[in-house]
C-alpha positions in Angstrom: -2.5 -8.5 -20.0 -4.0 -10.0 -17.0 -2.8 -8.7 -13.8 -1.7 -12.5 -12.9 -0.6 -14.9 -15.6 -2.0 -18.3 -14.1 -1.3 -20.7 -16.7 2.1 -22.2 -16.6 3.0 -21.5 -20.2 2.0 -18.4 -20.2 4.3 -17.8 -17.4 7.0 -19.8 -19.2 6.8 -17.2 -22.3 7.4 -14.4 -19.6 10.5 -15.9 -18.1 11.6 -16.2 -22.0 10.7 -12.9 -22.5 12.3 -11.7 -19.1 9.2 -9.3 -19.0 9.4 -7.2 -15.9 6.0 -6.7 -15.7 5.4 -9.6 -14.0 8.6 -9.3 -11.5 6.7 -9.6 -7.9 3.3 -11.4 -9.5 4.6 -14.5 -9.3 8.0 -16.9 -8.7 9.8 -18.9 -11.2 11.6 -21.9 -9.7 14.8 -24.0 -11.5 14.7 -27.6 -10.1 18.4 -28.2 -11.3 19.8 -25.1 -9.5 17.3 -25.3 -6.5 16.7 -21.3 -7.0 14.3 -19.0 -7.6 13.6 -16.1 -9.4 11.7 -13.4 -10.4 10.5 -13.3 -14.3 12.9 -10.7 -15.7 16.1 -12.5 -14.2 18.6 -11.8 -16.8 20.5 -15.6 -16.2 20.0 -17.8 -19.1 16.5 -19.0 -19.3 16.3 -22.7 -17.7 14.3 -25.6 -20.2 10.6 -25.6 -19.4 10.6 -29.2 -18.0 13.1 -27.6 -15.6 11.1 -24.9 -13.9 7.9 -24.7 -11.6 6.2 -21.7 -10.6 4.8 -20.4 -7.4 2.4 -17.6 -6.3 4.8 -16.0 -3.4 8.7 -16.6 -2.5 7.1 -18.1 0.7 6.0 -21.1 -1.5 9.4 -21.2 -3.0 11.3 -21.3 0.1 8.6 -24.1 1.6 9.7 -26.2 -1.4 13.3 -25.9 -0.8 14.7 -23.2 -3.2 17.1 -20.5 -2.3 16.6 -17.1 -3.0 18.7 -15.8 -6.4 21.7 -13.7 -5.7 21.7 -12.7 -9.4 18.4 -11.3 -9.8 17.2 -10.6 -5.7 13.6 -11.9 -6.7 12.4 -10.4 -3.1 13.7 -6.9 -4.3 10.9 -6.2 -6.2 7.2 -4.3 -6.1 4.5 -6.6 -4.2 1.8 -8.5 -6.0 -1.5 -6.4 -7.1 -3.5 -9.4 -6.5 -3.6 -8.6 -2.9 -5.8 -5.5 -3.5 -7.1 -7.0 -6.5 -8.8 -9.6 -4.9 -10.8 -9.2 -2.0 -11.1 -12.7 -0.2 -9.1 -14.5 2.4 -6.0 -14.9 1.1 -5.6 -11.5 -0.2 -6.9 -9.6 2.7 -4.2 -11.8 5.1 -1.2 -11.1 2.8 -2.4 -7.2 3.3 -2.2 -7.7 6.9 1.2 -9.9 6.9 3.1 -7.2 4.9 1.9 -4.8 7.2 3.4 -6.7 10.7 0.7 -8.6 11.9 2.0 -11.6 12.3 4.9 -10.2 14.1 2.9 -7.8 16.6 0.1 -10.3 17.5 1.3 -13.5 16.4 -1.5 -15.7 14.0 -3.8 -16.1 16.3 -4.5 -12.3 16.4 -3.9 -12.4 12.1 -6.4 -14.9 12.5 -8.8 -13.2 15.0 -8.4 -10.0 12.4 -9.6 -11.6 9.7 -12.6 -13.6 11.8 -11.2 -16.9 11.1 -9.7 -20.0 13.1 -5.9 -20.4 12.5 -6.6 -24.3 11.3 -8.6 -22.6 8.5 -6.5 -19.5 8.0 -3.4 -21.8 7.5 -5.4 -24.7 5.5 -6.6 -21.7 3.3 -3.1 -20.1 2.4 -1.5 -22.8 2.1 -3.6 -23.9 -0.7 -3.8 -20.8 -2.5 -0.3 -19.8 -1.9 1.6 -22.6 -1.3 2.6 -21.7 2.4 0.8 -20.7 5.8 1.2 -17.3 7.8 4.2 -18.3 9.6 5.8 -19.4 6.2 4.5 -15.8 4.7 5.9 -13.9 7.7 8.9 -15.2 7.7 9.7 -14.7 4.0 8.6 -11.0 4.3 10.7 -10.8 7.2 13.7 -11.9 5.3 13.0 -9.5 2.6 13.3 -6.8 4.7 16.3 -7.7 6.8 18.2 -8.2 3.3 17.7 -4.6 2.1 18.6 -3.7 5.7 21.6 -5.9 5.2 22.8 -4.5 1.6 21.9 -1.0 2.3 22.4 0.3 5.4 25.6 0.1 7.8 23.0 -1.1 10.9 24.4 -4.0 13.0 23.7 -7.1 12.5 21.8 -7.4 15.8 19.7 -4.0 14.6 18.8 -5.3 11.4 17.5 -8.4 13.0 15.3 -6.7 15.6 14.2 -4.2 12.6 13.5 -7.1 10.4 11.0 -8.5 12.9 12.9 -11.5 14.4 12.6 -12.6 17.8 16.2 -13.5 18.1 19.7 -13.4 16.5 19.9 -17.4 16.2 16.8 -17.1 14.3 17.6 -14.1 12.0 21.0 -16.1 10.8 19.2 -19.3 10.5 16.7 -18.0 8.1 19.4 -15.7 6.3 21.1 -19.2 5.4 18.2 -21.0 4.4 16.9 -17.8 2.2 20.0 -16.7 0.4 22.6 -20.0 1.3 24.8 -17.8 2.4 25.6 -15.4 5.9 24.6 -11.7 6.6 28.2 -11.0 6.8 29.0 -12.5 2.8 25.5 -10.1 2.1 27.1 -7.3 3.7 30.3 -7.4 1.9 28.3 -7.5 -1.3 26.6 -4.4 -0.9 25.2 -2.5 -3.6 25.3 0.8 -1.2 27.1 2.4 1.8 24.8 5.2 2.9 25.7 6.5 6.6 23.4 5.0 9.2 22.3 6.8 12.4 20.4 4.9 15.1 16.8 4.8 14.0 17.4 6.7 10.4 17.4 4.8 7.3 17.4 5.0 3.6 15.6 2.5 1.3 14.8 2.0 -2.2 11.1 1.4 -2.9 10.9 -0.6 -6.1 8.0 0.2 -8.5 6.2 -0.7 -11.5 6.4 1.8 -14.8 5.1 4.0 -15.9 4.5 5.4 -12.5 2.5 8.6 -12.0 4.3 10.6 -9.6 3.6 14.0 -10.7 -0.3 13.0 -10.2 0.3 11.5 -6.5 2.2 14.1 -5.2 -0.3 16.7 -6.5 -3.1 14.5 -4.9 -1.3 14.6 -1.7 0.2 18.5 -1.9 -3.9 19.3 -2.0 -4.6 17.6 0.9 -1.3 18.0 3.1 -2.0 19.4 6.6 0.9 21.5 7.7 3.2 20.0 11.1 1.7 16.2 9.8 2.7 16.7 6.3 4.8 18.7 3.7 4.4 17.9 -0.6 6.6 19.4 -2.9 6.4 19.0 -6.7 10.2 16.8 -5.9 8.8 15.1 -2.9 6.0 14.3 0.3 7.1 14.1 4.0 5.2 13.2 6.8 4.5 11.6 10.0 3.6 8.5 10.9 2.2 7.0 14.1 3.4 3.3 14.3 2.7 0.0 16.5 5.7 0.8 18.7 6.4 4.4 18.7 6.8 7.1 15.8 8.3 8.3 12.8 9.0 10.5 10.1 9.1 9.4 6.4 10.4 11.3 3.3 9.8 10.0 0.0 11.0 11.4 -3.7 10.6 9.6 -6.6 13.4 8.9 -8.3 14.4 6.8 -11.8 12.4 3.1 -11.3 12.3 3.8 -7.5 10.7 6.2 -4.6 13.5 6.7 -2.5 12.8 6.6 1.2 14.2 8.2 4.4 12.6 7.0 7.3 13.9 8.4 11.2 11.9 5.6 13.9 11.6 6.1 17.5 11.9 2.3 17.5 13.1 0.1 14.0 10.5 -3.2 15.0 8.4 -0.8 13.0 10.2 -0.6 9.6 8.2 -2.9 7.8 5.1 -1.9 9.0 6.3 1.7 7.9 7.5 0.7 4.0 4.2 -1.3 4.0 2.4 1.9 4.7 3.9 4.2 2.8 4.0 1.8 -0.6 0.6 1.8 -0.1 -0.5 5.3 0.1 2.3 5.5 -2.9 0.2 2.7 -4.6 3.7 1.1 -5.9 1.8 -2.3 -6.1 -0.2 -1.8 -9.0 0.0 -2.9 -12.5 -0.3 0.0 -14.7 0.0 -1.8 -17.6 -3.4 -3.9 -16.6 -4.8 -0.7 -15.6 -4.0 1.7 -19.0 -5.1 -1.1 -21.4 -8.5 -1.6 -19.9 -8.6 2.3 -19.6 -7.5 3.0 -23.1 -9.9 0.3 -24.2 -12.6 3.2 -23.9 -11.9 5.6 -26.8 -13.3 8.4 -24.6 -10.5 7.8 -22.1 -8.0 6.9 -24.1 -6.3 10.5 -24.5 -6.4 10.7 -21.1 -4.9 7.7 -20.3 -2.1 8.4 -23.0 -1.7 11.8 -21.7 -1.3 10.3 -17.7 0.3 6.5 -18.1 0.5 4.5 -14.6 -2.2 6.5 -13.1 -2.1 6.3 -9.3 -4.7 5.6 -6.8 -3.8 6.9 -3.7 -3.7 5.2 -0.4 -3.7 5.4 3.5 -1.1 5.4 6.1 -3.7 5.0 9.0 -7.5 4.1 8.7 -8.8 6.5 11.3 -7.1 9.4 10.1 -8.5 8.6 6.5 -11.9 8.3 7.9 -11.8 11.8 10.1 -10.4 13.5 6.9 -13.3 11.7 5.1 -16.0 13.3 7.2 -14.4 16.6 7.3 -14.5 16.8 3.7 -18.0 15.9 3.1 -19.8 18.5 1.1 -17.2 20.8 0.9 -13.9 21.7 -1.3 -10.7 19.9 -1.0 -9.0 23.7 0.1 -12.0 23.5 3.2 -11.5 20.4 4.3 -7.8 20.9 5.0 -8.2 24.0 6.8 -10.2 22.2 9.0 -8.0 19.1 9.3 -5.4 21.9 10.3 -7.3 23.2 12.9 -8.3 19.9 14.5 -4.4 19.2 14.0 -3.5 22.1 16.0 -5.7 21.7 18.7 -5.3 18.2 19.4 -2.3 16.6 17.6 0.4 15.3 19.3 3.9 17.1 19.3 6.5 15.0 18.2 9.6 15.0 20.7 12.1 16.0 18.1 11.1 17.8 14.8 12.0 17.1 11.9 12.3 20.1 9.5 8.5 21.3 9.3 7.1 17.7 10.6 6.8 18.4 14.3 2.9 17.0 14.6 0.7 13.9 14.5 -2.4 13.8 13.2 -5.0 13.5 16.2 -5.9 9.9 18.0 -9.7 8.7 18.1 -9.6 9.1 21.7 -8.6 12.9 21.9 -11.2 13.9 19.0 -13.9 11.8 20.7 -12.9 13.0 24.0 -12.4 16.4 22.9 -13.7 17.2 19.1 -17.3 18.4 20.4 -15.4 21.8 21.3 -13.1 21.9 18.8 -14.6 20.8 16.1 -16.6 23.4 13.7 -19.3 23.4 11.0 -22.5 21.8 11.1 -23.5 19.7 14.1 -24.6 16.9 12.4 -21.0 16.3 11.0 -19.1 16.9 14.1 -21.7 14.8 16.2 -20.6 12.0 13.4 -17.1 12.6 13.7 -16.9 12.7 17.5 -18.8 9.3 18.1 -17.1 7.2 14.9 -14.3 8.0 16.8 -15.6 6.9 19.9 -16.2 3.6 18.6 -12.7 3.7 17.0 -11.3 4.6 20.6 -13.4 1.5 22.1 -12.2 -1.0 19.5 -16.1 -0.7 18.3 -14.8 -0.3 15.1 -11.6 -1.7 13.6 -9.9 0.1 10.5 -7.5 -2.1 9.2 -6.1 -3.4 5.5 -7.4 -6.9 6.1 -11.2 -5.8 6.4 -13.4 -7.0 3.9 -14.5 -4.5 2.0 -18.5 -4.7 1.5 -18.4 -5.4 5.4 -16.8 -2.3 6.0 -18.9 -0.4 4.0 -21.7 -1.7 5.6 -20.1 -1.2 8.8 -19.1 2.4 8.1 -22.8 3.5 6.7 -24.5 2.1 9.9 -23.3 5.8 11.4 -25.9 8.3 11.3 -23.6 10.9 8.7 -21.9 8.5 6.7 -23.0 7.4 3.1 -22.1 6.2 0.0 -19.4 8.6 -0.8 -17.7 8.7 2.2 -17.6 4.9 3.3 -16.3 4.6 -0.7 -13.8 6.8 -0.1 -12.3 5.3 3.1 -12.9 1.8 1.7 -10.9 2.7 -1.6 -7.7 4.3 0.2 -7.7 2.1 3.0 -8.0 -1.2 2.0 -7.0 -0.3 -1.9 -9.9 -1.4 -3.6 -9.5 -1.1 -7.1 -13.6 -0.9 -8.4 -14.5 1.7 -6.5 -16.0 4.6 -8.8 -17.3 7.6 -6.0 -20.7 8.4 -8.2 -21.8 10.6 -5.4 -18.9 12.8 -6.2 -19.3 16.3 -7.4 -16.0 16.9 -9.1 -15.7 13.9 -10.3 -18.9 13.5 -11.7 -17.7 17.0 -13.6 -14.9 15.2 -15.0 -17.3 12.8 -16.6 -19.3 15.9 -18.1 -15.5 17.7 -19.5 -15.2 14.2 -21.5 -18.6 14.2 -22.5 -19.5 11.1 -20.5 -22.6 10.9 -18.6 -23.2 13.1 -15.5 -25.9 11.2 -13.6 -25.0 8.5 -10.9 -27.3 6.1 -12.8 -25.7 7.2 -16.3 -22.0 7.3 -15.1 -22.4 3.6 -13.2 -23.9 2.0 -16.3 -21.1 3.5 -18.8 -18.1 2.8 -16.1 -19.0 -1.2 -16.6 -16.5 -1.4 -19.7 -13.8 0.0 -16.9 -13.9 -3.1 -14.3 -12.0 -3.8 -12.6 -10.2 -0.3 -12.9 -12.6 1.8 -11.9 -11.0 3.4 -9.0 -8.0 4.5 -11.7 -11.0 5.3 -14.0 -12.3 7.6 -11.4 -8.8 8.9 -10.9 -8.6 10.3 -14.5 -12.1 12.2 -14.1 -10.9 13.7 -11.2 -8.1 15.3 -12.7 -10.3 16.0 -16.3 -12.7 18.2 -13.5 -10.2 20.8 -13.3 -10.8 21.8 -17.0 -13.2 24.4 -18.3 -16.2 22.2 -19.3 -16.1 24.0 -22.4 -13.2 22.0 -23.5 -15.4 18.8 -24.0 -15.4 17.3 -27.2 
């Protein structure tokens, strides 16, 4: 199955079948009703000549359509396209979801991407049917509707938490997008969770199948006490966000992930959700991934045993880079111990602990200033960590989700002590790159040997071409296989 259907007739067939796999990947708009829907909307399928398709909800809104009240087309996983494609539109969408427009405006977004505002607007309008302001507005409307329907926050709190600059702007947008008022949306509330200041519980939609057990196991093996807490049932961690700090508790459920957030500033809610979705890789297209990987007879048994495998992402680029450097040429357990020691020495304590969550991972500035006296291990690795953190702290190295993957790899490898494994690992987790295979990874090559695959970098690289564009996911299968004894290879 193609990750995103592009032919209108194929899309109409998906709508006729009410195929939920395509929810979030394109928008269906009905000319006779003026409403846009998700592909799986349960309403009567409209006639083909009455339907047009859009790549985003923002594009449908720009064309004068309003959101369907029955299928809630904004309450779906995001499009996997923004990770699969590394072009300007995909990079911009990742930053918009992270709240860049609300924080920095369109000029700030354009600067991060390295283009003029005019060129960025032209490209997004041509490819996605809407410019950056309209795309950000649609994102804010979605966040607002979720808060209205699932929390007891006041209307004014919802407005500012969703990123609106005023309650009037919020009211006007809700009326235009949903053809109703915030009060009417609240009357149709789908949950009645008590909400205290700064606390909210959300449902994060996910495409199934979803290997939640694998994500939790990956995060648990690397969890830093005080910063993270992981069990077989869920995962929790502290977050450093643009306007303050937060703690998040995530628990996989049937068809979604329950997310309990405690924020010092509600303006950070959308950013926190976007980063946590990336951490759990909730916007992946598991059917497309599994279809390609299962076509390889060697990987097919692993895919059947673990459908919907995910590649855990990142909530903080600098943290991911430091932890990758700490993990160079050592075991996962040793890297975790090093990260714990660093956090104990330089981490910032939360004003109020949330259970076992007490500490924020150290900032790049703190590590640059004090890391040389705190870190242990090879002198060259310590020097690399301190140097890189100084570059991050000064702004010389900017680690954000809108970076171009090849440029970031080259930039990272320009620092002495950072090789292809570290650069590839950081890019894969920070940017959600779907087609990275860490050929230098010892455990990954051991997993290849266990499965009877070539285990040399060159041999595995050549063999892996059949897994494109999902080699990052194939790598997760190889990592899982590495835990099995070599003598079990067939």
